N, C-alpha and C positions, 0 to 999 in steps of 0.2 A: 221105556220112560224110566227116569232116575227114581229112587226110592224117597226122595225128599218130599216134604209136604209143602203145598202152595195153595193160596186163595185161587179159585177158579172163578172169574167173572169177566164183563166186559174189560177189555185192556190186556187180560192175560196173554202173554205171548207164548208160542211154541215153536219148536223145529219140528216140523211134519215132513216126513219124505224128502229131508234136506233142505226144505224152504222154511223160511220164516214167515209164521202166520199169527194173526191176532183175532181174539175173539172179541167178535162185534156185536153178538147177541147170543142170549140164553133163551130157549122157547121149551115150555113144558107142553108135551104132545100126548095124545092117547097111548101111543107106543113107548113113551119114556122122555128123559129130557135130551134134548137136542142143542148143539152149539153151532153158531155160524161163524166161519173163519174166514178172514181176509188175508191175501198174500200181498206182497209188494207191488204187484202189478194190478191190484184192485179186484183180482178174480175173486168170487166167493163160492164157498163150499160149504154144505152142511153134513154134520155127522152127528151120532149119538154120542151123548157124553161118555157112556161107557166104553164105546170104541176109542175115543179120544185118550180117555184113562188109561186104559188096558193094552193098548198095542205097543209093540215095541217100535213102531214106526213114529212115535211122537215123544217128545221131551219138553219138559216146561223150562223156559228161559227165566231164571228168577229175576225178580225186582231188584234185588239186592244180594249182596252177598251172605249166604246162610249157610251153615253145615248142612251138607247133604250126603246120601249114602255112597256117592262117587268121590267123595274128597280124599285126597291122599293123606292129609293130617288127620289125626285122631281128634275127636272132640274132647273137651277138658274133662268131662266126667270118666272116659275111658282113661286118660293119663292119670287122673287122681286116683282112680280106682285100682292102679297098679302100685302105688306107693307102699313102702313098708311101713309098720306101725310107727317106728321112730320118725320116719319121714313125714307122716301124716301130723304127728305132735308138733315138730317143728313148723310145717305149714300153718296149722291150727293157731300156734301161738303169734306167728306173724300177722295172720288174719286179725286175731284179737287186738293187736297193737295198732293196726289201721283203723279198725272200728273205734278203739279209744281216742284216736288221734281226731276222727271225724265226728264223733258225737259224745266223747267223756265217757263212754261206757264200753267196757271189753266185749260184752254182748251185742252192741250196737244200739241198745234201747234202754230207758230209764227202767221199764217194767222188769227187766231181768237184771237189774243192777246188782253187783256183787257187794259185800260188806266194804265200806270205806269209799266206794263211788259215788260220786266222780272225784278222783283225785283233783287237789288243787290246780295242778298244772295242766290238767286236761278237761277242766270244768267247762261245760258248753257256754259259749259268749266269752 
């Protein structure tokens, strides 16, 4: 199973033993939580939720593209964490310019306004 996080509920799809399956029911039993899976041929199987989540035989099929542990690309926080101090200052300065264009304030909000903000050319409205 991949290391990414996903909501598990009715409609969540998995690749289980090479087949695409969908969760059609969740059940709380005396022995723990169970899921009912249906494959493309309409066959149904019942597993414990623990077995589904912790086996190497299952992998969540995400509903939308999101960062996951298997991604080749690194997530933004990793890339930004590798910047040198001078590169971080350049990036922060650019981000402040964008905030000023959008909100009138370099911080992005009136509550954290600097002296002289908003400047007339960036005044909200």
